[in-house]
N, C-alpha and C positions, 0 to 999 in steps of 0.2 A: 770226671770228678767222683771220688768214692765217698760214701757216708762214713762217719766216724762213730765207733763204739768206745765209750769210756768204761774201763773195767776197774773195780775196786774190791779188795778183800778186807773183811772186817772181823773184829772180835772185841766186844765191849768198848766201842768207840763213840758213845753217845756225846762225849764232850767235844769231839772233833768233827763228826761226820756231817753235820748240817752245813758247816762252813765249807767243807769239801764239796758237797753236792751242789750248794748254791753256785759255786764257781764253774760248774759244768752243765748248767741248765741248757746251754746252747747245743749240747751234743745230740746227735741223731738217736743215740741209745745209751742208757746207763745200765751196766750190769754189775750187781753187787753179789759177791759170794761171801756169805757169813758163816763162820764156824761155830754156830749155836751160841750167840751172845746171850747173856743173862740180864742185860740192862735194856735200855730203850733203843738200841742201835737199829734193829730191824724195823721197829715201828716208825722211826724217823726216815729210814731209807724208802719205805713204802709210800711216803708222801711225795717222793720224787720220781720213782720208777716202779713199774710192775715186775721188773726183772730182778727180783731178790731171791737168791737161791741159797738154801742152807745146806752145807756140806761139811763132812768131817775134815778136820785139819790134816793136811798132807805135808806140811812144811812149806816154807815161803816160795821156793821155786815151783813146786808142783801145784800149789794152790793158785799162784798167779797164772800158770799155764792153763789150769782148769778154767779160770775166769775167761781167759782168751778163747778157749774152746766153746764157751757158752755164748760168746758174742755173735751177733748176726752179720756185722759188716767187716769188710777186709781191713780197713784202717782202724788201728787200736791206739788209744791213749791210755796207758796203764798208770793209775794213780793210787797212792797210799791214802788211807783214811785220815792221816794227820797232815796231809798236804792240801794246798789250795792253788789253783791257777790264777796268777795275777792278771789284771785287766790287760796289761801290755802283752803278756804271753797269749791270752785269749785272742787278741787282735791279730797277732802273728799267725796263730793256727788258722783262724778263719780267713785271713788274707791268703795264706798258702792254699787253703781248700778252694777258694774262688779261682785262683790262678792255675791250679793244678799242681800236684806234688812233683817236685823235681828229683827227689831222692827216695830211697826205699825206707829210710828211717831218719829221725831227727833227734839231736841232743838238745836238752834244755838245761839252763843253769839253775841249780837249787840253792835257795837262800834260807838259812836256819834262823828261827826266832827262839832265843833262849835267855832266861832270866831277865826279861823285859827289854831286850834289845836285839837288833839284827846283827848276826855275827858275819864279819867280812874278811877275817884272816884265819890263821892257824890251820889252813888246809880245808876249812869248812865252806869256803866260797871261792869260785863259782860252782864247784862240785858238779860238773856236767854229767848228765845221765840220759841215755836213750829211753824215751818214754812214748814217742809217737812213731809207729812203724806199721808196715804192711805185714799182715799175718803170714803171708807166704814167704816172707824174707826174714822174719824175726821170731825169736823164741826165748823165753826166760831160761837161763842156765846159770852156771857157777854153783856156789854152795850157799846154804842158808846163812843169812845175815850179810852175805857178800854176793847176793844174787844180782844178775844183770841181764839185760837183753843182749843176746848174741845175734848180731845182724849179718846175714849173708847177702850183702849188697852195699849200695852207696849210702853215705850218711851226711846230713847237713846239720845246721844249727838254727834254732829259732830265737828271736829276740824276746826278751822278757824273762822274768824269774818264776820259778816254781817255789812258792813259799812252803816251808817245812816247819811245823810247830812240834818240834821233836819231843821235848819233855816239859811238863807243866811246872816242875820245880825240882830242886835237888833230890828230894826224897824219891820222887818218881824216877829220876835219872839213875840213882843208886839201885833201886829195886829192879829196873829193867837191865841195868848193867850186870847184876847178879845172874839174871836169866840168860842174857846174851853171852856172857863169858862161859857159861855152862855149855851152851850150844856150840860156841866156837871151839872149846876144848874137845868136845865130842867129835866135831868134824875133823879136827887135826888127828885125833886118835884113830878114827876110821881110815884115814889116809896113811897110818903108820908113822906119823911124825912123833919122834920121841923128844921129851923135854931135856934140857940141860941146865946147869947152874948159870950158864951164859944167858939163856932165855929169861930165867927167873930174875936174876939180879942185874944184868946189864941192859936188857932191852927196855925196861920201864924208864930209866933215866934218859936213855937215848930218845925214846918217844917224847918225853917232856922237852928236851932240847930242840928236837925237830919241830914240835908244834909251837912252842912259845917263842923261840929265837929264830930258827931258820925260816919258818913260815909266818913269822911276825904276829903270833898270837898276842903278844904284849900290846899291840895297837888296839885291841879290844878291851883294854883296861883290866879291872879286877876280874871281869867275866872271862877274859882270855886266859888269865892265870888259873882260875878254877877249872876251866875246860882242859887245860894242859895237865893239871894235877890229876883230874879224874881219868883222863885218857891214859896217863902213865899207870894209874892203878888198875885200869882195865887190862892192860897188857900183863901186869903182874898176876892178876887173878886168873887170866886165861891160861897162862903157863903153869901156874900153881895147881889149877884144876886138872890140867893135862898130866902133871906129875902124879896127882892123886889117882887118876884113872889107871896109870901104869902100876901103882902100888898094889892095887887090888886085882888087876888083869894084866899082868906083865907080858904075856905072850901073844894073845890073839885079840885084835881089835874086834869090836862088835860090828855086826852087819847092820 
């Protein structure tokens, strides 16, 4: 039976981090990599662990891998600062730990809390993610905002939800969406992906139809409608910003 290190990356997460850390008190080790928060994030983290490391921001993929590299033990549970391990998921993890791990990594179902309710449709749930893995078999990969654990081995599932408190309100959602669409557009630009009128004008309504109707977002009531509208606008802004990048740099993507 291997011990478990929980790794968390943070930046100005004082409103979320205590809830997150309370849910992993059971871990053998908690490693926090903070990118120089200006609020009370670091102070709160030091109440729970001595392993608080401040490091320059490298991007989501590299920062999460850096946190894994800083961990002591072979089994890693990678957690975001705005997430919380539910009691049922904690029991599943500890039960697996006692019996011995049967797989090289494990997926968990992530459930989002948004505008005062748990979202169960529209493609937001169960949203399975690999979060528990053996460091010799798993590594963060993909691109920023779409980063994921790349597992070179077998994968199982754990019972229980990983709670995700994604946005405090619509204002925060829109502010983060502005930042995220910029990052997404830059990632597409670096890959040489060129925008088209189809992307800008056709993809957003398709996104709305897919989220609200095909994935039954309407079953989440008014909140499901808001999510579908904002998701559609996200797609519009991403491709519009990609178009803008090519207007000023038509030939060579930035490194």
